[in-house]
N, CA and C atoms as an extended XYZ file, in Angstrom:
429
Properties=species:S:1:pos:R:3:atomname:S:1:resname:S:1:resid:I:1 pbc="F F F"
N        32.162       14.597      -15.859 N   UNK     1
C        32.532       13.292      -15.252 CA  UNK     1
C        33.262       12.510      -16.179 C   UNK     1
N        34.532       12.027      -15.737 N   UNK     2
C        35.071       10.916      -16.696 CA  UNK     2
C        34.420        9.702      -16.875 C   UNK     2
N        34.987        8.933      -17.741 N   UNK     3
C        34.515        7.651      -17.919 CA  UNK     3
C        34.627        6.651      -16.853 C   UNK     3
N        35.725        6.913      -16.277 N   UNK     4
C        36.232        5.843      -14.988 CA  UNK     4
C        35.335        6.426      -13.801 C   UNK     4
N        34.946        7.508      -13.619 N   UNK     5
C        34.145        7.982      -12.586 CA  UNK     5
C        32.582        7.406      -12.792 C   UNK     5
N        32.272        7.422      -14.014 N   UNK     6
C        30.959        7.051      -14.464 CA  UNK     6
C        30.629        5.667      -13.898 C   UNK     6
N        31.484        4.686      -14.057 N   UNK     7
C        31.576        3.419      -13.557 CA  UNK     7
C        32.073        3.140      -12.529 C   UNK     7
N        32.511        3.811      -11.542 N   UNK     8
C        32.881        3.624      -10.094 CA  UNK     8
C        31.649        3.362       -9.615 C   UNK     8
N        31.703        2.256       -8.725 N   UNK     9
C        30.483        1.738       -7.844 CA  UNK     9
C        30.469        2.799       -6.792 C   UNK     9
N        29.300        3.189       -6.183 N   UNK    10
C        28.866        3.810       -4.915 CA  UNK    10
C        29.576        3.242       -3.910 C   UNK    10
N        30.299        3.850       -2.919 N   UNK    11
C        30.993        3.487       -1.907 CA  UNK    11
C        30.637        4.172       -0.538 C   UNK    11
N        30.698        3.490        0.480 N   UNK    12
C        30.459        4.173        1.809 CA  UNK    12
C        31.658        4.050        2.541 C   UNK    12
N        31.744        4.892        3.551 N   UNK    13
C        32.886        5.043        4.383 CA  UNK    13
C        32.525        5.283        5.883 C   UNK    13
N        33.278        4.538        6.574 N   UNK    14
C        33.167        4.554        8.061 CA  UNK    14
C        34.502        4.651        8.885 C   UNK    14
N        34.390        5.468        9.792 N   UNK    15
C        35.863        5.377       10.558 CA  UNK    15
C        35.561        5.174       12.063 C   UNK    15
N        36.693        4.907       12.538 N   UNK    16
C        36.760        4.643       14.067 CA  UNK    16
C        37.979        4.459       14.636 C   UNK    16
N        38.431        4.444       15.795 N   UNK    17
C        39.941        4.400       16.388 CA  UNK    17
C        39.953        2.879       16.372 C   UNK    17
N        41.381        2.450       16.224 N   UNK    18
C        41.674        1.031       16.666 CA  UNK    18
C        41.552        0.907       18.021 C   UNK    18
N        40.885       -0.313       18.577 N   UNK    19
C        40.504       -0.752       19.832 CA  UNK    19
C        41.672       -1.656       20.282 C   UNK    19
N        41.978       -1.740       21.564 N   UNK    20
C        43.130       -2.294       22.048 CA  UNK    20
C        42.983       -3.728       21.963 C   UNK    20
N        41.721       -4.209       22.046 N   UNK    21
C        41.351       -5.658       21.897 CA  UNK    21
C        41.844       -6.150       20.624 C   UNK    21
N        41.995       -5.230       19.457 N   UNK    22
C        42.194       -5.894       18.066 CA  UNK    22
C        43.666       -5.690       17.843 C   UNK    22
N        44.542       -5.530       18.834 N   UNK    23
C        46.040       -5.469       18.424 CA  UNK    23
C        46.505       -6.656       19.267 C   UNK    23
N        47.845       -6.793       18.825 N   UNK    24
C        48.760       -8.086       19.453 CA  UNK    24
C        49.600       -7.276       20.623 C   UNK    24
N        50.547       -8.258       21.102 N   UNK    25
C        51.320       -7.504       22.390 CA  UNK    25
C        52.162       -6.575       22.015 C   UNK    25
N        52.487       -6.037       20.630 N   UNK    26
C        53.220       -5.158       20.243 CA  UNK    26
C        52.580       -3.738       19.759 C   UNK    26
N        51.063       -4.105       20.036 N   UNK    27
C        50.119       -3.040       19.565 CA  UNK    27
C        49.860       -2.430       18.194 C   UNK    27
N        50.273       -3.647       17.295 N   UNK    28
C        49.853       -3.932       15.756 CA  UNK    28
C        48.703       -4.506       15.719 C   UNK    28
N        47.787       -4.081       14.925 N   UNK    29
C        46.253       -4.617       14.798 CA  UNK    29
C        46.513       -6.025       14.140 C   UNK    29
N        45.930       -6.986       14.811 N   UNK    30
C        46.034       -8.561       14.396 CA  UNK    30
C        45.536       -8.579       12.971 C   UNK    30
N        46.120       -9.460       12.299 N   UNK    31
C        45.642       -9.731       10.724 CA  UNK    31
C        44.257      -10.076       10.831 C   UNK    31
N        43.708      -10.775       11.937 N   UNK    32
C        42.213      -11.370       11.894 CA  UNK    32
C        41.251      -10.273       11.887 C   UNK    32
N        41.634       -9.015       12.762 N   UNK    33
C        40.973       -7.868       13.167 CA  UNK    33
C        40.515       -7.243       11.629 C   UNK    33
N        41.399       -7.352       10.772 N   UNK    34
C        40.677       -6.816        9.408 CA  UNK    34
C        39.406       -7.281        8.823 C   UNK    34
N        39.352       -8.606        9.272 N   UNK    35
C        37.876       -9.136        8.797 CA  UNK    35
C        36.766       -8.555        9.456 C   UNK    35
N        36.908       -8.298       10.967 N   UNK    36
C        35.899       -7.633       11.677 CA  UNK    36
C        35.644       -6.253       10.778 C   UNK    36
N        36.929       -5.536       10.423 N   UNK    37
C        36.783       -4.126        9.774 CA  UNK    37
C        35.797       -4.246        8.572 C   UNK    37
N        36.272       -5.317        7.771 N   UNK    38
C        35.445       -5.788        6.834 CA  UNK    38
C        33.977       -5.568        7.031 C   UNK    38
N        33.514       -6.487        7.850 N   UNK    39
C        32.207       -6.658        8.288 CA  UNK    39
C        31.588       -5.388        8.769 C   UNK    39
N        32.416       -4.592        9.739 N   UNK    40
C        31.895       -3.152       10.275 CA  UNK    40
C        31.562       -2.204        8.724 C   UNK    40
N        32.309       -2.310        7.755 N   UNK    41
C        32.505       -1.656        6.881 CA  UNK    41
C        30.900       -1.990        5.863 C   UNK    41
N        30.914       -3.246        5.877 N   UNK    42
C        29.824       -3.975        5.057 CA  UNK    42
C        28.461       -3.512        5.636 C   UNK    42
N        28.466       -3.946        7.009 N   UNK    43
C        27.239       -3.280        7.887 CA  UNK    43
C        26.836       -1.919        7.877 C   UNK    43
N        27.742       -1.097        8.079 N   UNK    44
C        27.745        0.258        7.882 CA  UNK    44
C        26.989        0.596        6.416 C   UNK    44
N        27.756        0.088        5.400 N   UNK    45
C        27.011        0.241        3.837 CA  UNK    45
C        25.628       -0.117        3.801 C   UNK    45
N        25.341       -1.259        4.295 N   UNK    46
C        23.749       -1.768        4.135 CA  UNK    46
C        22.711       -0.705        4.912 C   UNK    46
N        23.405       -0.414        6.108 N   UNK    47
C        22.690        0.393        7.158 CA  UNK    47
C        22.360        1.692        6.518 C   UNK    47
N        23.371        2.277        5.786 N   UNK    48
C        23.203        3.819        5.068 CA  UNK    48
C        22.390        3.601        3.766 C   UNK    48
N        22.290        2.543        3.349 N   UNK    49
C        21.368        2.231        2.250 CA  UNK    49
C        19.790        2.052        2.547 C   UNK    49
N        19.881        1.681        3.919 N   UNK    50
C        18.299        1.526        4.289 CA  UNK    50
C        18.067        0.100        4.318 C   UNK    50
N        18.828       -0.655        4.032 N   UNK    51
C        18.508       -2.389        3.858 CA  UNK    51
C        19.561       -3.051        4.715 C   UNK    51
N        19.403       -3.111        6.012 N   UNK    52
C        20.536       -3.716        6.833 CA  UNK    52
C        20.214       -5.101        7.032 C   UNK    52
N        20.932       -6.068        7.444 N   UNK    53
C        20.880       -7.463        7.639 CA  UNK    53
C        19.575       -7.829        8.534 C   UNK    53
N        19.009       -7.023        9.678 N   UNK    54
C        18.020       -7.410       10.118 CA  UNK    54
C        16.726       -7.250        9.178 C   UNK    54
N        16.854       -6.280        8.371 N   UNK    55
C        15.425       -6.078        7.418 CA  UNK    55
C        15.608       -7.396        6.348 C   UNK    55
N        16.893       -7.695        6.102 N   UNK    56
C        17.034       -8.811        5.041 CA  UNK    56
C        16.543      -10.151        5.422 C   UNK    56
N        17.189      -10.294        6.831 N   UNK    57
C        16.411      -11.525        7.586 CA  UNK    57
C        15.247      -11.582        7.781 C   UNK    57
N        14.450      -10.752        8.227 N   UNK    58
C        12.878      -10.392        8.515 CA  UNK    58
C        12.288      -10.623        7.071 C   UNK    58
N        12.750      -10.385        5.884 N   UNK    59
C        12.189      -10.746        4.479 CA  UNK    59
C        12.266      -12.337        4.289 C   UNK    59
N        13.256      -13.099        5.204 N   UNK    60
C        13.480      -14.518        4.831 CA  UNK    60
C        14.565      -14.840        4.308 C   UNK    60
N        15.649      -14.175        4.183 N   UNK    61
C        17.040      -14.351        3.529 CA  UNK    61
C        18.295      -13.915        4.474 C   UNK    61
N        19.082      -14.577        3.991 N   UNK    62
C        20.501      -14.417        4.912 CA  UNK    62
C        21.551      -14.225        3.693 C   UNK    62
N        22.667      -13.761        4.249 N   UNK    63
C        23.740      -13.607        3.392 CA  UNK    63
C        25.029      -13.795        4.136 C   UNK    63
N        25.459      -15.122        4.115 N   UNK    64
C        26.428      -15.699        4.668 CA  UNK    64
C        27.875      -15.400        3.853 C   UNK    64
N        28.907      -15.093        4.553 N   UNK    65
C        30.193      -15.024        3.700 CA  UNK    65
C        30.756      -16.342        3.441 C   UNK    65
N        31.189      -16.656        2.209 N   UNK    66
C        31.505      -18.033        1.624 CA  UNK    66
C        32.934      -17.842        1.233 C   UNK    66
N        33.650      -16.660        1.076 N   UNK    67
C        35.037      -16.429        0.561 CA  UNK    67
C        35.407      -15.254        0.816 C   UNK    67
N        36.579      -15.304        1.469 N   UNK    68
C        37.390      -13.899        1.601 CA  UNK    68
C        38.863      -13.834        0.792 C   UNK    68
N        38.971      -12.564        0.360 N   UNK    69
C        40.447      -12.279       -0.194 CA  UNK    69
C        40.800      -11.231        0.233 C   UNK    69
N        42.163      -11.212        0.769 N   UNK    70
C        42.697      -10.057        1.579 CA  UNK    70
C        43.866       -9.898        1.344 C   UNK    70
N        44.292       -8.567        1.099 N   UNK    71
C        45.969       -8.377        0.769 CA  UNK    71
C        46.410       -7.409        1.768 C   UNK    71
N        47.419       -7.597        2.520 N   UNK    72
C        47.946       -6.722        3.528 CA  UNK    72
C        48.881       -5.800        2.836 C   UNK    72
N        49.136       -4.519        2.840 N   UNK    73
C        49.802       -3.683        2.453 CA  UNK    73
C        50.878       -2.903        3.369 C   UNK    73
N        50.148       -2.766        4.553 N   UNK    74
C        50.669       -2.249        5.769 CA  UNK    74
C        50.116       -2.605        6.819 C   UNK    74
N        50.339       -1.693        8.013 N   UNK    75
C        49.396       -2.135        9.272 CA  UNK    75
C        49.275       -0.776        9.946 C   UNK    75
N        48.085       -1.204       10.964 N   UNK    76
C        47.670       -0.173       11.734 CA  UNK    76
C        48.119       -0.417       13.112 C   UNK    76
N        48.271        0.701       14.243 N   UNK    77
C        48.719        0.478       15.446 CA  UNK    77
C        47.647        0.848       16.409 C   UNK    77
N        47.655        0.466       17.680 N   UNK    78
C        46.543        1.128       18.501 CA  UNK    78
C        46.858        2.342       18.513 C   UNK    78
N        45.667        3.093       18.633 N   UNK    79
C        45.724        4.623       18.647 CA  UNK    79
C        45.442        5.153       17.326 C   UNK    79
N        45.717        4.248       16.336 N   UNK    80
C        45.338        5.015       14.834 CA  UNK    80
C        43.902        5.127       14.592 C   UNK    80
N        43.582        5.848       13.533 N   UNK    81
C        42.159        5.970       13.253 CA  UNK    81
C        42.066        5.449       11.786 C   UNK    81
N        40.942        4.424       11.912 N   UNK    82
C        40.903        3.615       10.613 CA  UNK    82
C        39.670        4.038        9.886 C   UNK    82
N        39.928        3.998        8.615 N   UNK    83
C        38.754        4.357        7.795 CA  UNK    83
C        38.488        2.959        6.657 C   UNK    83
N        37.305        2.840        6.559 N   UNK    84
C        36.730        1.650        5.814 CA  UNK    84
C        35.989        1.885        4.900 C   UNK    84
N        36.303        1.944        3.494 N   UNK    85
C        35.775        2.136        2.369 CA  UNK    85
C        35.123        0.747        1.803 C   UNK    85
N        33.793        0.710        1.439 N   UNK    86
C        33.319       -0.494        1.242 CA  UNK    86
C        32.226       -0.018       -0.030 C   UNK    86
N        32.118       -1.176       -0.916 N   UNK    87
C        31.102       -1.093       -2.138 CA  UNK    87
C        30.968       -2.377       -2.772 C   UNK    87
N        29.799       -2.458       -3.402 N   UNK    88
C        29.557       -3.791       -4.007 CA  UNK    88
C        29.994       -3.908       -5.199 C   UNK    88
N        30.747       -4.763       -5.352 N   UNK    89
C        31.575       -5.386       -6.562 CA  UNK    89
C        30.862       -6.282       -7.510 C   UNK    89
N        30.052       -7.221       -7.073 N   UNK    90
C        29.465       -8.077       -8.073 CA  UNK    90
C        27.779       -8.341       -7.229 C   UNK    90
N        26.878       -8.443       -8.313 N   UNK    91
C        25.585       -8.590       -7.687 CA  UNK    91
C        25.093       -9.589       -8.895 C   UNK    91
N        24.673      -10.871       -8.267 N   UNK    92
C        24.381      -11.802       -9.219 CA  UNK    92
C        22.832      -12.334       -8.428 C   UNK    92
N        22.355      -13.457       -9.283 N   UNK    93
C        21.113      -13.875       -8.501 CA  UNK    93
C        21.134      -14.567       -7.315 C   UNK    93
N        22.473      -15.206       -7.137 N   UNK    94
C        22.584      -16.056       -5.803 CA  UNK    94
C        23.823      -15.575       -5.210 C   UNK    94
N        24.516      -14.759       -5.536 N   UNK    95
C        25.833      -14.200       -5.230 CA  UNK    95
C        26.047      -12.563       -5.097 C   UNK    95
N        26.513      -12.318       -3.932 N   UNK    96
C        26.954      -10.707       -3.972 CA  UNK    96
C        28.087      -10.638       -3.465 C   UNK    96
N        29.016       -9.583       -3.844 N   UNK    97
C        30.403       -9.376       -3.380 CA  UNK    97
C        30.733       -7.930       -3.020 C   UNK    97
N        31.363       -7.821       -1.824 N   UNK    98
C        31.596       -6.618       -1.437 CA  UNK    98
C        33.274       -6.346       -1.632 C   UNK    98
N        33.570       -5.180       -1.909 N   UNK    99
C        35.209       -4.942       -1.881 CA  UNK    99
C        35.260       -3.864       -0.885 C   UNK    99
N        36.689       -3.816       -0.416 N   UNK   100
C        36.893       -2.907        0.842 CA  UNK   100
C        38.459       -2.277        0.680 C   UNK   100
N        38.586       -1.156        1.067 N   UNK   101
C        39.851       -0.465        1.142 CA  UNK   101
C        40.052       -0.094        2.605 C   UNK   101
N        41.156       -0.201        3.408 N   UNK   102
C        41.239       -0.073        4.694 CA  UNK   102
C        42.356        0.986        4.701 C   UNK   102
N        42.065        2.150        5.290 N   UNK   103
C        42.906        3.233        5.111 CA  UNK   103
C        43.353        3.616        6.556 C   UNK   103
N        44.426        4.250        6.839 N   UNK   104
C        44.719        5.169        8.030 CA  UNK   104
C        44.188        6.225        7.722 C   UNK   104
N        43.320        7.012        8.656 N   UNK   105
C        42.599        8.108        8.507 CA  UNK   105
C        43.346        9.383        8.237 C   UNK   105
N        44.469        9.225        8.887 N   UNK   106
C        45.234       10.394        8.991 CA  UNK   106
C        46.222       10.595        7.580 C   UNK   106
N        46.955        9.611        7.441 N   UNK   107
C        47.626        9.734        6.000 CA  UNK   107
C        47.275        9.369        4.980 C   UNK   107
N        45.945        8.561        4.939 N   UNK   108
C        45.003        8.294        3.829 CA  UNK   108
C        45.771        7.013        3.184 C   UNK   108
N        46.726        6.397        3.620 N   UNK   109
C        47.542        5.349        2.981 CA  UNK   109
C        46.530        4.175        2.957 C   UNK   109
N        46.502        3.434        2.041 N   UNK   110
C        45.774        2.139        1.741 CA  UNK   110
C        46.370        1.013        2.276 C   UNK   110
N        46.135        0.461        3.558 N   UNK   111
C        46.773       -0.422        4.128 CA  UNK   111
C        46.440       -2.095        4.047 C   UNK   111
N        45.303       -2.144        3.557 N   UNK   112
C        44.575       -3.432        3.454 CA  UNK   112
C        43.360       -3.420        2.247 C   UNK   112
N        43.527       -4.178        1.332 N   UNK   113
C        42.275       -4.505        0.345 CA  UNK   113
C        41.687       -5.678        0.460 C   UNK   113
N        40.372       -5.832        0.197 N   UNK   114
C        39.963       -7.329        0.122 CA  UNK   114
C        38.423       -7.202       -0.498 C   UNK   114
N        38.149       -8.470       -0.640 N   UNK   115
C        36.813       -8.824       -0.986 CA  UNK   115
C        36.272       -9.881       -0.387 C   UNK   115
N        34.830       -9.882       -0.071 N   UNK   116
C        34.143      -10.848        0.563 CA  UNK   116
C        32.960      -11.269       -0.594 C   UNK   116
N        32.633      -12.521       -0.644 N   UNK   117
C        31.777      -13.056       -1.511 CA  UNK   117
C        30.729      -13.897       -0.663 C   UNK   117
N        29.468      -13.690       -0.946 N   UNK   118
C        28.277      -14.038       -0.050 CA  UNK   118
C        27.559      -14.728       -1.053 C   UNK   118
N        26.606      -15.679       -0.590 N   UNK   119
C        25.552      -16.325       -1.230 CA  UNK   119
C        24.120      -16.023       -0.391 C   UNK   119
N        23.222      -16.151       -1.461 N   UNK   120
C        21.954      -15.588       -0.703 CA  UNK   120
C        21.457      -17.094       -0.244 C   UNK   120
N        20.808      -17.219        0.951 N   UNK   121
C        20.045      -18.376        1.475 CA  UNK   121
C        18.772      -18.011        2.156 C   UNK   121
N        18.013      -18.887        2.249 N   UNK   122
C        16.741      -18.828        3.046 CA  UNK   122
C        16.922      -19.164        4.469 C   UNK   122
N        15.982      -18.917        5.386 N   UNK   123
C        16.417      -18.907        6.815 CA  UNK   123
C        16.994      -20.416        7.273 C   UNK   123
N        16.373      -21.320        6.534 N   UNK   124
C        17.097      -22.840        6.733 CA  UNK   124
C        18.418      -23.004        6.055 C   UNK   124
N        18.909      -22.135        5.400 N   UNK   125
C        20.437      -22.339        5.021 CA  UNK   125
C        20.529      -22.952        3.760 C   UNK   125
N        19.560      -23.098        2.957 N   UNK   126
C        19.564      -23.322        1.662 CA  UNK   126
C        19.707      -22.337        0.544 C   UNK   126
N        20.748      -22.577       -0.495 N   UNK   127
C        21.053      -21.388       -1.389 CA  UNK   127
C        19.901      -21.123       -2.061 C   UNK   127
N        19.398      -20.053       -2.384 N   UNK   128
C        18.316      -19.413       -3.289 CA  UNK   128
C        18.768      -18.373       -4.029 C   UNK   128
N        17.870      -17.974       -4.875 N   UNK   129
C        17.986      -16.876       -5.705 CA  UNK   129
C        17.411      -15.697       -4.889 C   UNK   129
N        18.171      -14.545       -5.091 N   UNK   130
C        17.580      -13.161       -4.465 CA  UNK   130
C        16.379      -12.619       -4.997 C   UNK   130
N        15.412      -12.396       -4.272 N   UNK   131
C        14.134      -11.713       -4.795 CA  UNK   131
C        14.464      -10.432       -5.795 C   UNK   131
N        13.757      -10.541       -6.738 N   UNK   132
C        14.109       -9.313       -7.805 CA  UNK   132
C        14.165       -8.101       -7.204 C   UNK   132
N        13.376       -7.706       -6.273 N   UNK   133
C        13.336       -6.573       -5.662 CA  UNK   133
C        14.584       -6.072       -4.969 C   UNK   133
N        15.266       -7.085       -4.293 N   UNK   134
C        16.500       -6.963       -3.528 CA  UNK   134
C        17.896       -6.795       -4.674 C   UNK   134
N        17.516       -7.610       -5.595 N   UNK   135
C        18.656       -7.563       -6.672 CA  UNK   135
C        18.448       -6.242       -7.252 C   UNK   135
N        17.458       -5.757       -7.792 N   UNK   136
C        17.421       -4.361       -8.252 CA  UNK   136
C        17.845       -3.275       -7.278 C   UNK   136
N        17.611       -3.496       -6.038 N   UNK   137
C        17.906       -2.394       -4.987 CA  UNK   137
C        19.437       -2.368       -4.765 C   UNK   137
N        20.201       -3.664       -4.800 N   UNK   138
C        21.722       -3.627       -4.765 CA  UNK   138
C        22.153       -3.246       -6.003 C   UNK   138
N        21.876       -3.401       -7.240 N   UNK   139
C        22.196       -3.019       -8.508 CA  UNK   139
C        22.156       -1.557       -8.663 C   UNK   139
N        21.323       -1.075       -8.284 N   UNK   140
C        20.915        0.670       -8.248 CA  UNK   140
C        22.300        1.166       -7.369 C   UNK   140
N        22.571        0.408       -6.612 N   UNK   141
C        23.812        0.890       -5.732 CA  UNK   141
C        25.303        0.621       -6.110 C   UNK   141
N        25.305        0.133       -7.390 N   UNK   142
C        26.382       -0.032       -7.884 CA  UNK   142
C        27.132        0.747       -8.748 C   UNK   142
N        26.173        1.827       -9.291 N   UNK   143
C        26.993        2.758      -10.095 CA  UNK   143
C        26.377        4.017      -10.003 C   UNK   143
């Protein structure tokens, strides 16, 4: 295993067809739809790890998005198949960040990259520290 592979974060991928509702009048995926794709990738990542949003909320915490960075390199069309690759980029006591690649499933071209930053809050919306067991859980899935 190369040194770069050793430090690559664990990533999850999910794939689905572009839906008509996600496109503009020309059949091109609307720029805002990529944020929905990020959420789908992030939700899939959490479900696959066995610690989805419902279980986090039932433990008394939420993880709202506080910042989004997105870079458009190309576009998808209605009928294309999209593959979202998601991974944890940063894990801190009060913040968690996810990174994303959006690819055309057929060509494998990277079309959009991005990052979402989240803060840990209690159910009342107050910023709080992540419980140690959750922090350790996410840390174990970074490498």
